[in-house]
C-alpha positions as CSV (number, residue, x, y, z in Angstrom):
1,X,0.0,0.0,0.0
2,X,1.1,3.5,-0.7
3,X,1.8,6.7,1.3
4,X,0.2,9.9,0.1
5,X,0.3,13.5,1.3
6,X,-2.8,15.6,0.8
7,X,-3.4,19.3,1.4
8,X,-6.9,20.5,2.1
9,X,-8.4,17.1,3.0
10,X,-10.8,18.1,5.8
11,X,-13.9,18.8,3.6
12,X,-15.2,18.7,0.1
13,X,-13.1,17.3,-2.7
14,X,-10.1,16.7,-0.4
15,X,-12.1,14.7,2.0
16,X,-13.5,12.5,-0.8
17,X,-9.9,11.9,-2.1
18,X,-8.8,11.0,1.4
19,X,-11.7,8.6,1.9
20,X,-11.1,6.9,-1.5
21,X,-7.4,6.3,-0.9
22,X,-7.9,5.1,2.6
23,X,-10.6,2.7,1.5
24,X,-7.9,1.0,-0.7
25,X,-5.7,0.7,2.3
26,X,-3.3,3.6,1.6
27,X,-1.9,5.8,4.2
28,X,-2.9,9.5,3.8
29,X,-1.0,12.3,5.6
30,X,-3.4,15.2,5.6
31,X,-2.7,18.9,6.0
32,X,-5.4,21.4,6.7
33,X,-6.4,24.2,9.1
34,X,-8.1,21.8,11.4
35,X,-9.0,18.1,11.9
36,X,-5.8,17.1,10.2
37,X,-2.6,15.1,10.8
38,X,-0.7,18.3,10.3
39,X,-2.4,21.6,11.2
40,X,-1.0,24.4,9.0
41,X,-2.1,27.5,7.2
42,X,-0.8,27.3,3.6
43,X,-1.5,31.0,3.1
44,X,1.6,31.8,5.0
45,X,5.3,30.9,4.6
46,X,5.4,29.6,8.1
47,X,2.4,27.4,7.5
48,X,3.9,26.0,4.4
49,X,7.1,25.2,6.2
50,X,5.2,23.5,9.0
51,X,3.3,21.4,6.4
52,X,6.5,20.4,4.5
53,X,8.5,19.6,7.7
54,X,5.5,17.6,9.1
55,X,5.2,15.5,5.9
56,X,8.9,14.9,5.7
57,X,8.9,13.7,9.3
58,X,5.9,11.5,8.7
59,X,7.2,9.9,5.5
60,X,11.0,10.0,5.5
61,X,11.0,6.9,3.2
62,X,9.2,8.9,0.5
63,X,5.8,9.5,-1.0
64,X,3.9,7.5,-3.6
65,X,1.9,10.6,-4.3
66,X,1.2,14.2,-3.4
67,X,-2.2,15.9,-4.0
68,X,-2.7,19.6,-3.5
69,X,-6.4,20.1,-2.9
70,X,-6.2,23.1,-0.5
71,X,-7.9,26.2,-2.0
72,X,-10.3,29.0,-1.5
73,X,-13.0,30.3,-3.9
74,X,-13.6,33.5,-5.7
75,X,-16.2,34.7,-3.2
76,X,-13.5,35.4,-0.6
77,X,-13.2,39.2,-0.2
78,X,-9.4,38.9,0.6
79,X,-7.9,38.5,-2.8
80,X,-4.5,38.1,-1.2
81,X,-5.7,35.0,0.6
82,X,-6.9,33.5,-2.7
83,X,-3.5,34.2,-4.2
84,X,-1.5,32.8,-1.3
85,X,-3.5,29.6,-0.8
86,X,-4.3,28.7,-4.4
87,X,-1.0,29.4,-6.0
88,X,1.8,29.8,-3.5
89,X,0.3,27.3,-1.1
90,X,0.4,24.8,-4.0
91,X,3.7,25.4,-5.8
92,X,5.8,26.1,-2.7
93,X,4.8,22.9,-1.1
94,X,5.4,20.9,-4.3
95,X,8.8,22.4,-4.8
96,X,9.8,21.3,-1.3
97,X,8.4,17.8,-1.5
98,X,9.2,16.7,-5.1
99,X,12.4,15.0,-3.8
100,X,10.3,12.9,-1.4
101,X,8.0,11.9,-4.3
102,X,11.0,11.1,-6.4
103,X,12.2,8.5,-3.8
104,X,9.3,6.3,-4.8
105,X,8.9,7.4,-8.4
106,X,5.5,8.7,-7.5
107,X,2.8,11.0,-8.8
108,X,1.7,14.6,-8.1
109,X,-1.7,15.9,-8.8
110,X,-2.6,19.6,-8.6
111,X,-6.1,21.1,-8.5
112,X,-6.6,23.7,-11.1
113,X,-10.1,24.6,-12.3
114,X,-12.1,24.9,-15.5
115,X,-12.2,28.6,-14.6
116,X,-8.5,28.9,-15.4
117,X,-9.0,29.5,-19.2
118,X,-11.4,32.4,-18.3
119,X,-8.6,34.4,-16.7
120,X,-7.8,37.6,-18.7
121,X,-5.1,39.1,-16.4
122,X,-1.9,37.9,-18.0
123,X,0.1,40.3,-15.9
124,X,-1.2,38.7,-12.7
125,X,-0.4,35.2,-14.0
126,X,3.1,36.3,-15.1
127,X,3.8,37.7,-11.7
128,X,2.8,34.4,-10.1
129,X,4.9,32.4,-12.4
130,X,7.9,34.6,-11.8
131,X,7.5,33.9,-8.1
132,X,7.2,37.6,-7.5
133,X,5.0,37.2,-4.4
134,X,4.9,40.8,-3.3
135,X,4.0,42.2,-6.7
136,X,1.5,39.4,-7.3
137,X,-0.3,40.0,-4.0
138,X,-0.4,43.8,-4.7
139,X,-1.9,43.0,-8.2
140,X,-4.5,40.8,-6.6
141,X,-5.8,43.8,-4.7
142,X,-6.5,45.5,-8.1
143,X,-8.5,42.8,-9.7
144,X,-11.8,41.1,-9.1
145,X,-12.4,38.0,-7.0
146,X,-13.1,35.8,-10.0
147,X,-10.0,37.0,-11.8
148,X,-7.8,36.4,-8.7
149,X,-9.3,32.9,-8.5
150,X,-9.1,32.0,-12.2
151,X,-5.7,33.6,-12.6
152,X,-4.3,31.6,-9.7
153,X,-5.6,28.4,-11.2
154,X,-4.3,29.2,-14.6
155,X,-0.9,29.9,-13.1
156,X,-1.0,26.5,-11.3
157,X,-1.7,24.7,-14.6
158,X,1.1,26.6,-16.4
159,X,3.6,26.0,-13.6
160,X,2.8,22.3,-13.8
161,X,3.3,22.3,-17.6
162,X,6.7,24.1,-17.3
163,X,8.0,21.7,-14.7
164,X,6.5,18.4,-16.0
165,X,9.5,17.4,-18.3
166,X,12.1,17.9,-15.5
167,X,9.9,16.0,-13.0
168,X,9.4,13.2,-15.5
169,X,13.1,12.8,-16.0
170,X,13.3,12.1,-12.2
171,X,10.5,9.5,-12.5
172,X,7.8,11.7,-11.1
173,X,4.6,12.3,-13.1
174,X,2.8,15.6,-12.5
175,X,-0.6,16.5,-13.8
176,X,-3.4,19.0,-13.0
177,X,-7.1,18.4,-12.9
178,X,-9.6,21.1,-13.8
179,X,-12.9,20.5,-12.0
180,X,-16.0,22.3,-13.0
181,X,-18.8,23.3,-10.6
182,X,-18.7,20.7,-7.8
183,X,-21.1,20.5,-4.9
184,X,-18.9,21.2,-1.8
185,X,-19.3,23.2,1.4
186,X,-17.2,26.0,-0.4
187,X,-19.5,26.2,-3.4
188,X,-22.6,26.0,-1.2
189,X,-21.6,29.2,0.5
190,X,-21.5,30.9,-2.9
191,X,-24.7,29.4,-4.2
192,X,-26.5,30.4,-1.0
193,X,-25.3,34.0,-1.3
194,X,-28.2,36.3,-2.5
195,X,-25.8,38.1,-4.7
196,X,-24.6,35.0,-6.6
197,X,-27.3,32.4,-6.0
198,X,-29.3,33.0,-9.2
199,X,-26.2,33.1,-11.4
200,X,-24.9,29.9,-9.9
201,X,-28.3,28.2,-10.5
202,X,-28.2,29.2,-14.2
203,X,-24.5,28.1,-14.4
204,X,-25.3,24.6,-13.0
205,X,-28.2,24.3,-15.4
206,X,-25.9,25.0,-18.4
207,X,-23.6,22.0,-17.6
208,X,-24.0,19.7,-20.7
209,X,-24.1,16.4,-18.7
210,X,-27.1,17.7,-16.8
211,X,-25.8,17.9,-13.2
212,X,-23.1,19.4,-11.1
213,X,-20.0,17.5,-10.1
214,X,-19.7,15.6,-6.8
215,X,-16.6,15.2,-4.8
216,X,-16.5,11.5,-5.5
217,X,-16.2,12.3,-9.3
218,X,-13.1,14.2,-8.7
219,X,-11.7,11.7,-6.2
220,X,-12.0,8.9,-8.8
221,X,-9.9,10.8,-11.3
222,X,-7.3,11.7,-8.7
223,X,-7.2,8.0,-7.7
224,X,-6.5,7.0,-11.3
225,X,-3.8,9.7,-11.8
226,X,-1.8,8.6,-8.7
227,X,-2.3,4.9,-9.5
228,X,-0.1,2.5,-11.4
229,X,-2.1,2.5,-14.6
230,X,-1.6,6.2,-15.4
231,X,2.2,6.2,-15.6
232,X,2.4,7.6,-19.1
233,X,0.2,10.6,-18.4
234,X,2.4,13.5,-17.5
235,X,2.1,17.3,-18.0
236,X,-1.7,17.1,-18.7
237,X,-4.5,19.3,-17.6
238,X,-7.5,17.0,-17.4
239,X,-10.9,18.8,-17.4
240,X,-13.6,17.1,-15.3
241,X,-16.6,19.3,-15.7
242,X,-19.4,17.5,-17.4
243,X,-18.5,19.0,-20.8
244,X,-18.6,22.6,-19.7
245,X,-15.2,23.6,-21.1
246,X,-15.9,21.8,-24.4
247,X,-19.1,23.8,-24.7
248,X,-17.5,27.1,-23.9
249,X,-14.3,26.6,-25.9
250,X,-15.3,24.2,-28.6
251,X,-12.6,25.3,-31.0
252,X,-9.7,25.0,-28.6
253,X,-7.9,21.7,-28.2
254,X,-5.9,22.7,-25.1
255,X,-4.9,25.6,-23.0
256,X,-1.6,27.1,-24.0
257,X,1.2,26.3,-21.7
258,X,3.1,29.5,-22.4
């Protein structure tokens, strides 16, 4: 059985991933703000260091997989928090733990979003990819919540693409998944908000497959990507959104990795 590290596993998609892996007998080291093996705030450098040190101490022999599920939504008024958790809370942790995954020739799965292609602020995305944390955080104050969210998820996908070849040469596969609207405690907060409720209702009704996603849908894909049968999949952004991206961007085969 394998050893996996998971950020953001207390609720929603992360909890479903944890449950699925544990049901197969795997050991899951979970990082979250509460109810976790390692309590850490990935919005801060100190919290990321706590998470990394805790995972290294818990699995010195290596990881079969690393899944970054921690994230916050576009409804959060603090756009710096969106930036810090969704982007820096992902890439900084992966950068510090890839050596541990390489020990077992394991797999890394990052959570992007099908909102990523909707981002229009290339300057914000570029600042993230440059690792210019101060400038990126300042820029996040100037843009809307949806742009801060979608831009952070686009940057995660691009960062993955840029690093996939080097990781692969070390025996590590890395991919990103791009969920569409999924019923979680986080999305429920937005759908229950009087300001966004009607828009969310119409958005869900437009999903071609006829329903919103469920955490178990996402967990099944993650389980496959960290499993032994997906070893030739590396550097891919896999949309899992009931056909939404295909409907909205029918003429595009993929999202540019540039």
